[in-house]
C-alpha angles and dihedrals in degrees: 000000000000122000116279122236124207105251128223098236123203122245096254124015121149120168126198127200110218125214091272090055095247121132134233115203134182115246089246089070089073090078093059110114126222115309141155120272105228136169135210128196122192120033104197128130090306104027098053097060091038092056090043091056091052090053093046089052086065102261127136103240126192110209134207131167135168084238098060092191089069092051091049092048093050092045091052100042098040100028096249128148118263115215129190095210140022087244090066090051089053091050091054104041139075088193125026123197124193135186112184135152107253144016091251089056090051091049093048098050093043104037105016130093110306088006127148092269091061091059107029123100122228109276094037114136122223117196114189111204091179121111104239138145117299095228094046091049091052090051091051090050092050091051093050091049089062086067093046093257118140118224133202126183103218112169117177140205132203100089123227097322091055092047091050096047095040092242101120124142113232126199110199131198127182139059109352094214090056091048092052089051094058099030093109090063091055089052090064089062106030145044101201121044121185122187103208103181137260130000115321096012094105087058092045089057093045094050091048090051092048090048090059092042097054093045092051088052091052093046089052091049091055096043097046093045090050092048093047093047088051092053104261115137108247094227091052090049091052091050090052090050092047090054096045139066086271091069113137130182089211093054094044087056101040102039097072089054090053092046091055092040093241109149097167107156120260091147117000129232091236094055093047088049088054091051092050087055089054090050091054091045092053091045090054090052090050093041093238116146116227105182097160093047091051091058092044090055090054091052090049088051089052089055091051091047088052091057101263099109095111095045124089113285091249084073087079086089087077090073093063092038088057092051093056102029101242139108123222103224138136131182 
């Protein structure tokens, strides 16, 4: 792949893929200099800013989302390319990224009818930034390889703020040569890139990281509810934690949101609950017991059952607050 130049992009260029996969461009697009042809599938809380950062880095990005209004909006506001189907994205791109909610969604948009596989040329790279099951991801990669399509599992962490700022951390599994080929595209979206090894190992690292994350969150919930119930000011308790061996970057970031009762979603309870399920699934395959994580998943389920599934996962504290009849807050 030859070196990419930053293009001088025109003031207003929006391109639309029609149902036959052809493109209609404004005449102004002719002045765009050499750039990479990329694709992005899934424009949710994470995917939308990730795709936007690729466009702002000067790449020509074909966009598809299950919510077509988001794809149209991004195409119009950032001069991307709206596509009706994942197949059209595959026809356009030399490298396709996706960030969707579940492994079944990944499988459908990549391997299903009018999926990326139906449109992509041999040699195309697919990088799945979704957090899905390790075994399912390996199966998807093996199926794509039959069509000469390279596959990387490339889950990320950093939540919505990291996606917006382009400071995500990516954990990548797959062929290292393929990863090195598309590494510059990751750098438009992330600050820390970790090559973890062969197929599925990016996901293995991500699930292990999320396992620690959710259990830290649950430990904090228990400790801060106990301290508050016992009469310690929550802000004082946080200061003590921050200046002790119990210090946690996650807690330093999340606690102020809890104290002001702001549960705006950066990463939702329902999606973390899904990820915990994947952790337990992988652990069963590897015959690794995860007793603490199993209990944490049940408490996350309690939060979902109580109506907090779409809130940020720090809202799980409400379950324990409800048990003891207090609210952890501090002005």
